[in-house]
N, C-alpha and C positions, 0 to 999 in steps of 0.2 A: 523228476520228483516222484512219480508213481513207482519207478523201479526201486527207489530208496525205501518207500513205504512197503513195497512187496517184500523186499529183502529183510526189512525189520520184522514184518509179520511172520515170515517163514522162520527167521532166527528165533523169535519169541516162542512160536509154536514148538520148535524143536527143543528148546530149553525146557518148556513145560512138559513135553513128552518124556524127555530124559529124566526129569525129576519124578514124574509119575511112575516110570519104569522102576525106579529105585524105591520110592516111598511106599507104593502099594504093596509090594512083597514084604517090606519091613512091617507095615501095619498088620498084614495078615499073620506074619510070624509072631508079632507081639500078642495078637489075640490068641494064638495057639499057646504061646508061653504063659499067658494069663490063665487060660482054661486049665492047663495042667499043673499050675502052681509054681512054675519056675520063676515067673516074674516077681512073685512075692519074695522068693529067696534072694533074687538079685537086688531088689529094693532094700531088703534087710541088710545085705552085705554093704551097701553104700550109705546106710542110715547114719553111721557115725560122722561121715563127711558132712552131710547136710545139717546134722544136729549142731555143728559148730556155728552155723549161720542162723540157728533157730527156725529152720524150715521143717516141714513135715517130712517123714521118712519117704513118702511117695515121690518127693522131688529128686531122690537119688538116681533113679533110672533115667529120667529125661536129661538130667545133668550129664551123666556118663555118655549117653547117646549123642548129645550135642558136642561134647568134648571130642569124641571119637570120629563121628561122621559129619559134624558140622551143623550149621544153622539151617541151611536149605533143606537137608534131609531130616534133621532132628526136629524141625518145626512141626511136622505132622504129629510126632509123639508128644510134644509140648502142648499142641492144640488139643489133642485127645485127652491128656491129663487135665487140662483146664475145663474142657466140656464135661468131663465126668465129675467135676467139682471136688477132685481130690486135692487140688492145690489152691491156696488162697491167693489173692492178688499180690500180697507181700511175697509169697513164695515164688510166684511167676516173675515178679520184678527182680528178685535176687537171682533167680535162675538165669534170667536174661542178662543181668548185670555181669555175672560170671562168664557167660558164654560170649559176650561181646569181646572180651580179651582172650579167651581160651577156647575158641571153637575150632574144630578140625585140626587139632594140634599135631596129630601124626601126619596127616596129608600135607599140611603147610610146612611142617618141619622138613619133610622129605623133599619138597620142592625147593626150599631155600638151601638145603644141603647140596642139592645138585648145582646150585649157583655158588657154592663155596663157603656158605655160612656154617658156623659151628652149631650143629643141630642140638646137641645136649644143652648148650648155653641158651639157645633160643627157646627150647622147650621149657627149661627151668624158669627162665625169666617170664614167659607168658603165663605159666601156671601160677607162679608166685605173685605176679602183679594181679591176676584175676582173683586169687584167694585173698590177698591183702585188701583190695578195694571192695570186694564183696563182703568181707568181714566188717570193714568200716561202715558200709551201707547197712548191713544187718543190725548194727548197733544204733545207727541213726534212725532207721525206720522202725517205729514202735507199734504203729497201728496195723492191725491184721488186715483190715479191709481198707485199702487206700481209696480215696475218692479222687479219681483222676480228673473229674470235671472241675473240682476246686483248685487243682494244681495248674490249670491253664492260665 
């Protein structure tokens, strides 16, 4: 029993360490990009996409990061945007809603292509499903500050 717990602890520590090795440089890079103004330009570039869902333009960058590198690594960026109060609860909910269906699409598509799946079809279906259901959710959720305590 103790060997199983030890193996689980070591495995968990290694997972956290690997995430930190990736997330910390990303966060440092983002701070540099923010300081020199490139982050604002990237956010502006993706603002038409998030405008479809009625989200603030600041949601564009975390959305793209989540799509490209996934939830595990993109979560730090999403948390940072939430802490800086740039995104409302509604924006965070819709961002998460989209990323549930379409996170790490490039990495996942590559893995499934190696198994023989049609990558283009998989990519298009995931992004389309995410876009469609996020659009429906954006029309359903009207309140800007959701009260999650009442939803329980």
